[in-house]
C-alpha positions as CSV (number, residue, x, y, z in Angstrom):
1,X,6.7,-9.7,14.1
2,X,3.0,-10.5,13.9
3,X,2.8,-9.8,10.1
4,X,1.4,-6.3,10.3
5,X,3.8,-3.3,10.2
6,X,3.5,-1.0,13.2
7,X,4.8,2.5,13.6
8,X,7.8,2.9,15.8
9,X,7.1,4.5,19.1
10,X,9.1,5.6,22.1
11,X,8.2,4.2,25.5
12,X,6.6,7.6,26.3
13,X,4.5,7.4,23.2
14,X,3.5,3.9,23.9
15,X,2.0,5.0,27.2
16,X,-0.4,7.1,25.2
17,X,-2.9,4.3,25.5
18,X,-3.1,5.2,29.2
19,X,-2.1,8.8,29.1
20,X,-2.3,10.0,25.5
21,X,1.2,11.4,25.8
22,X,3.5,11.6,28.8
23,X,4.9,14.7,27.1
24,X,1.7,16.5,27.9
25,X,2.5,16.1,31.6
26,X,-0.8,14.4,32.5
27,X,1.1,12.0,34.7
28,X,4.5,10.4,34.8
29,X,5.5,6.8,34.1
30,X,6.7,6.3,37.6
31,X,3.5,7.7,39.1
32,X,1.4,5.4,37.0
33,X,3.6,2.4,37.9
34,X,3.4,3.2,41.6
35,X,-0.3,3.6,41.7
36,X,-1.0,0.5,39.6
37,X,1.4,-1.6,41.7
38,X,3.7,-2.3,38.7
39,X,7.2,-1.3,37.7
40,X,8.1,1.1,34.9
41,X,8.9,-1.7,32.4
42,X,5.5,-3.2,33.0
43,X,3.8,0.1,32.4
44,X,5.8,0.7,29.2
45,X,4.7,-2.7,27.8
46,X,1.1,-2.1,28.9
47,X,1.3,1.1,26.9
48,X,2.3,-0.7,23.8
49,X,-0.5,-3.3,24.4
50,X,-3.2,-0.6,24.9
51,X,-1.9,1.4,21.9
52,X,-2.5,-1.6,19.7
53,X,-6.2,-1.1,20.4
54,X,-8.4,-3.9,19.4
55,X,-5.6,-5.5,17.3
56,X,-3.7,-7.9,19.6
57,X,0.0,-7.7,19.5
58,X,2.2,-10.7,19.5
59,X,4.6,-11.4,22.4
60,X,7.5,-11.3,19.9
61,X,6.4,-7.9,18.6
62,X,6.0,-6.6,22.1
63,X,9.5,-7.7,23.0
64,X,11.0,-6.0,19.9
65,X,9.1,-2.7,20.4
66,X,9.9,-2.6,24.1
67,X,13.5,-3.5,23.5
68,X,13.3,-6.5,25.8
69,X,14.3,-10.2,25.7
70,X,11.7,-12.9,25.3
71,X,12.3,-14.0,28.9
72,X,11.9,-10.4,30.2
73,X,8.6,-10.0,28.3
74,X,7.4,-13.3,29.7
75,X,8.0,-11.9,33.3
76,X,6.2,-8.7,32.4
77,X,3.2,-10.6,31.0
78,X,3.1,-12.8,34.1
79,X,2.8,-9.7,36.2
80,X,0.2,-8.0,34.0
81,X,-1.9,-11.1,34.0
82,X,-1.8,-11.4,37.7
83,X,-2.8,-7.7,38.0
84,X,-5.6,-8.2,35.5
85,X,-4.4,-5.7,32.9
86,X,-3.6,-8.1,30.0
87,X,-3.8,-11.8,29.1
88,X,-2.2,-14.1,26.5
89,X,-4.2,-16.1,24.1
90,X,-3.2,-18.6,21.3
91,X,-2.6,-17.0,17.8
92,X,-5.0,-18.8,15.5
93,X,-2.7,-18.0,12.6
94,X,0.3,-19.6,14.2
95,X,-0.1,-22.1,17.1
96,X,3.6,-21.6,18.1
97,X,2.9,-17.9,19.0
98,X,0.7,-16.2,21.5
99,X,-1.0,-12.8,21.2
100,X,-1.4,-10.3,24.0
101,X,-4.7,-8.6,24.6
102,X,-5.4,-5.6,26.8
103,X,-7.7,-6.8,29.6
104,X,-8.1,-3.6,31.8
105,X,-11.1,-4.1,34.1
106,X,-12.9,-1.1,32.6
107,X,-12.8,-2.8,29.2
108,X,-14.2,-6.1,30.4
109,X,-17.3,-4.4,32.0
110,X,-17.6,-0.6,31.8
111,X,-20.6,-0.7,34.2
112,X,-18.4,-2.1,37.0
113,X,-15.5,-0.3,38.7
114,X,-12.2,-1.9,39.6
115,X,-13.4,-2.7,43.1
116,X,-10.5,-0.7,44.4
117,X,-10.4,1.2,47.7
118,X,-12.5,4.3,48.1
119,X,-11.8,7.4,50.1
120,X,-13.7,7.2,53.4
121,X,-16.4,9.9,53.6
122,X,-16.2,10.8,49.9
123,X,-19.0,9.6,47.7
124,X,-18.0,7.8,44.5
125,X,-18.8,9.9,41.3
126,X,-20.1,7.9,38.4
127,X,-18.6,9.2,35.1
128,X,-19.5,8.9,31.5
129,X,-16.8,9.6,28.9
130,X,-17.7,10.5,25.3
131,X,-14.6,10.6,23.2
132,X,-14.1,9.4,19.6
133,X,-10.4,8.7,19.9
134,X,-9.9,5.3,21.4
135,X,-6.5,6.1,22.8
136,X,-7.7,9.3,24.5
137,X,-10.9,7.6,25.8
138,X,-8.8,4.8,27.4
139,X,-6.3,7.3,28.8
140,X,-9.1,9.3,30.6
141,X,-10.7,6.1,31.8
142,X,-7.5,4.7,33.3
143,X,-6.3,8.0,34.8
144,X,-9.7,8.8,36.4
145,X,-9.8,5.2,37.7
146,X,-6.6,6.0,39.7
147,X,-8.7,8.5,41.7
148,X,-10.4,6.9,44.6
149,X,-13.7,8.9,44.2
150,X,-14.3,8.3,40.5
151,X,-15.8,5.3,38.7
152,X,-16.2,5.3,34.9
153,X,-19.5,3.6,34.2
154,X,-19.9,4.3,30.5
155,X,-17.8,5.0,27.4
156,X,-19.0,6.1,24.0
157,X,-17.3,7.1,20.8
158,X,-20.1,8.9,18.9
159,X,-22.3,11.8,19.9
160,X,-25.6,9.9,19.2
161,X,-24.6,7.3,21.8
162,X,-24.3,9.8,24.7
163,X,-27.9,10.1,25.7
164,X,-28.8,6.4,25.4
165,X,-25.7,5.4,27.3
166,X,-26.4,8.0,30.0
167,X,-30.0,6.8,30.5
168,X,-28.6,3.2,31.0
169,X,-25.6,4.1,33.3
170,X,-27.1,7.1,35.2
171,X,-23.7,9.0,35.5
172,X,-23.3,11.9,37.9
173,X,-21.1,13.7,35.4
174,X,-20.5,13.3,31.6
175,X,-17.2,14.3,30.0
176,X,-17.9,15.2,26.4
177,X,-15.7,15.9,23.5
178,X,-16.9,18.5,20.9
179,X,-16.2,17.2,17.4
180,X,-17.4,13.6,17.3
181,X,-19.0,11.3,14.7
182,X,-22.8,11.3,14.8
183,X,-23.1,15.0,15.9
184,X,-21.6,17.6,18.2
185,X,-20.8,17.3,21.8
186,X,-22.3,20.8,22.1
187,X,-25.6,19.6,20.8
188,X,-25.5,16.5,22.9
189,X,-25.0,18.6,26.0
190,X,-28.4,20.2,25.6
191,X,-30.0,16.8,24.8
192,X,-28.4,15.2,27.8
193,X,-29.4,18.0,30.2
194,X,-33.0,17.6,29.0
195,X,-33.0,13.8,29.3
196,X,-31.0,13.5,32.5
197,X,-31.1,16.8,34.4
198,X,-29.2,15.4,37.3
199,X,-26.1,14.7,35.2
200,X,-23.5,17.5,35.1
201,X,-21.7,18.1,31.8
202,X,-18.0,19.0,31.5
203,X,-16.6,19.6,28.0
204,X,-13.1,18.2,27.6
205,X,-11.7,19.1,24.2
206,X,-8.8,20.0,22.1
207,X,-10.7,22.9,20.6
208,X,-10.3,25.7,23.1
209,X,-12.3,28.3,21.1
210,X,-14.2,31.2,22.6
211,X,-17.4,30.5,20.5
212,X,-17.4,26.8,21.6
213,X,-17.2,28.0,25.2
214,X,-20.2,30.2,24.9
215,X,-22.2,27.6,23.1
216,X,-21.3,25.0,25.7
217,X,-22.4,27.2,28.6
218,X,-25.6,28.2,26.8
219,X,-26.3,24.4,26.3
220,X,-26.0,23.8,30.0
221,X,-22.4,22.6,30.5
222,X,-20.9,23.4,33.9
223,X,-17.2,23.0,32.9
224,X,-15.0,23.6,29.9
225,X,-11.5,22.0,30.1
226,X,-8.9,21.7,27.3
227,X,-7.1,18.4,26.9
228,X,-3.6,19.6,27.4
229,X,-4.1,20.3,31.1
230,X,-2.8,17.8,33.7
231,X,-5.3,15.1,34.7
232,X,-5.2,16.3,38.3
233,X,-6.8,19.6,37.1
234,X,-9.5,17.7,35.3
235,X,-10.3,15.7,38.4
236,X,-10.5,18.8,40.5
237,X,-12.7,20.5,37.9
238,X,-15.1,17.6,38.1
239,X,-15.3,17.9,41.9
240,X,-15.8,21.6,41.7
241,X,-18.7,21.4,39.2
242,X,-20.4,18.8,41.4
243,X,-20.1,21.2,44.3
244,X,-22.1,23.8,42.2
245,X,-19.3,25.8,40.6
246,X,-18.9,26.7,36.9
247,X,-15.3,25.8,35.9
248,X,-13.7,27.3,32.8
249,X,-10.1,27.4,31.6
250,X,-8.9,30.9,32.7
251,X,-7.2,31.7,29.3
252,X,-10.2,30.6,27.4
253,X,-12.6,32.6,29.5
254,X,-10.5,35.8,28.9
255,X,-10.5,35.1,25.1
256,X,-14.2,34.5,25.2
257,X,-14.8,37.9,26.8
258,X,-12.5,39.6,24.3
259,X,-14.1,37.9,21.3
260,X,-17.7,38.9,22.1
261,X,-20.8,36.9,21.3
262,X,-21.4,34.8,18.2
263,X,-22.5,37.3,15.5
264,X,-24.2,34.6,13.3
265,X,-27.8,33.7,13.7
266,X,-28.8,30.0,14.0
267,X,-30.0,30.0,10.4
268,X,-26.9,31.7,9.1
269,X,-24.8,29.1,10.9
270,X,-26.8,26.3,9.2
271,X,-26.3,27.9,5.8
272,X,-22.6,28.5,6.3
273,X,-22.1,25.0,7.6
274,X,-23.8,23.6,4.5
275,X,-21.5,25.7,2.3
276,X,-18.4,24.4,4.0
277,X,-18.1,21.5,1.5
278,X,-18.3,23.8,-1.5
279,X,-22.0,23.2,-2.1
280,X,-23.7,25.7,-4.5
281,X,-26.5,27.9,-3.4
282,X,-28.9,25.6,-5.3
283,X,-27.5,22.6,-3.4
284,X,-27.9,24.3,-0.1
285,X,-31.4,25.5,-0.9
286,X,-32.5,21.9,-1.7
287,X,-30.9,20.6,1.4
288,X,-32.2,23.2,3.8
289,X,-35.6,23.8,2.0
290,X,-34.9,27.4,1.4
291,X,-35.0,29.5,-1.7
292,X,-31.8,30.2,-3.5
293,X,-32.2,34.0,-2.9
294,X,-32.5,33.3,0.9
295,X,-29.4,31.2,0.9
296,X,-27.4,33.9,-0.9
297,X,-28.7,36.5,1.5
298,X,-27.6,34.4,4.5
299,X,-24.2,33.8,2.9
300,X,-23.7,37.5,2.2
301,X,-24.6,38.2,5.9
302,X,-22.1,35.7,7.1
303,X,-19.3,37.1,4.9
304,X,-20.1,40.6,6.2
305,X,-20.2,39.6,9.9
306,X,-17.0,37.6,9.7
307,X,-15.2,40.4,7.8
308,X,-14.1,38.1,5.0
309,X,-14.2,38.2,1.2
310,X,-16.0,35.0,0.4
311,X,-17.9,32.1,1.8
312,X,-14.9,29.8,2.3
313,X,-13.0,32.5,4.2
314,X,-16.1,33.0,6.3
315,X,-16.2,29.2,7.1
316,X,-12.6,29.3,8.2
317,X,-13.1,32.4,10.4
318,X,-16.3,31.0,11.9
319,X,-14.7,27.6,12.7
320,X,-11.6,29.3,14.2
321,X,-13.8,31.2,16.6
322,X,-16.1,28.2,17.4
323,X,-19.1,29.9,15.8
324,X,-19.9,26.8,13.7
């Protein structure tokens, strides 16, 4: 082993580096292998390598996790190196071992595509991905890269990186998560639309909440897709928004219509969000530059509008509905 304990994972979970989870039915192992020009064993090992993130995995650890002999892993690594997906490098801690590093083309230079074939007559869509989970970000990148008409030109992990990265890369479409470090993807949507009006925004998130949908559309997003949908649906959603449509997950659209609009005013949302960590009215008043009586009035209004008994219940209800 390489001296650092690693969680056990099935081959399907190992492929999460490319596909978050095969169990989510984004795409199957055999399909990935066929489209990458590899075999299933190669793809399984590549999944383990990608799942290690920025921490290289030793060849010995890879053999153990994949259930292969050293000779079999050597053959896999030879194929992955020839295909440009991974490479071996000396282990500075032990010259007798080698470490394996993911070397997917999009990691080497996000501004350049893979140089793969393109569909004749179909323009290439430049894509920015904003996702704080490295595994999911790499999954989306690799899977969209399998489509002939998409090219991922930028990847960011925090909300405050979105606009600067977009101004540099000039994407046609931005896929944004909602809850990210450095801010909200919903707030970033409005900022991006103002800074780069030609860039279409599609929200891709785990949080399929009616309130989030309304806020996303109000901010200028043209699509709202939940992450547990097959990647083919995401690709088609991108093509549809670029054609001028507004694309929303049908179940979420129905829930949004049933839930009604967000009952909280912007100031009430600010006060309730500030109360989420247990801050007192005095703490909130200093932070938001409001009087304590104003803070209490806003909190009382939030409790009434959410039909709850106290501020923490109001926070839970507001978050559940996507109002915060």
